[in-house]
C-alpha positions in Angstrom: -5.5 -15.8 0.8 -7.7 -12.9 1.9 -7.9 -14.3 5.4 -4.1 -14.5 5.5 -3.6 -10.8 4.7 -6.7 -9.5 6.5 -5.8 -6.2 8.2 -2.6 -5.9 6.2 -1.7 -2.9 4.0 -0.8 -4.1 0.5 2.0 -2.1 -1.2 3.1 -2.7 -4.8 6.2 -1.5 -6.6 4.4 -0.8 -9.8 1.2 -1.2 -11.9 1.9 -4.7 -13.1 2.3 -6.0 -9.5 -0.7 -4.0 -8.5 -2.8 -5.5 -11.3 -1.7 -9.0 -10.3 -2.5 -8.4 -6.7 -5.9 -7.1 -7.6 -6.6 -10.1 -9.9 -6.0 -12.5 -6.9 -8.4 -10.5 -4.8 -6.1 -8.2 -2.8 -6.9 -4.5 -2.3 -3.8 -2.4 -3.1 -3.5 0.6 -0.7 0.0 1.8 -1.8 1.7 1.9 -5.1 5.1 3.5 -5.8 5.3 6.4 -8.2 8.4 4.8 -9.9 9.3 1.1 -10.1 12.2 1.3 -7.6 12.7 0.2 -4.1 13.4 3.8 -2.9 10.1 5.0 -4.4 8.2 2.1 -2.8 9.7 2.9 0.6 8.7 6.5 0.1 5.2 5.6 -0.8 4.8 3.3 2.3 6.2 6.0 4.6 3.8 8.6 3.1 0.9 6.3 3.4 1.5 5.6 7.1 2.4 9.2 7.9 -0.9 10.4 6.4 -2.8 7.6 8.2 -1.3 8.7 11.5 -2.2 12.3 10.9 -5.8 11.4 10.1 -6.0 9.3 13.3 -4.6 12.2 15.4 -7.0 14.6 13.8 -10.0 12.4 14.8 -9.0 12.6 18.5 
């Protein structure tokens, strides 16, 4: 499965999902602060916003 998701960003809606993902060998990069879809979307947006800022800073 790791080949299948290689290069992907793994986002989980909560700690139970994150634990399960980790147990199957996935590296969780994003986890929502609350177990809701809006919180998950916010966490994903924040992750990619910060990632873009870091990339622009390196230029």
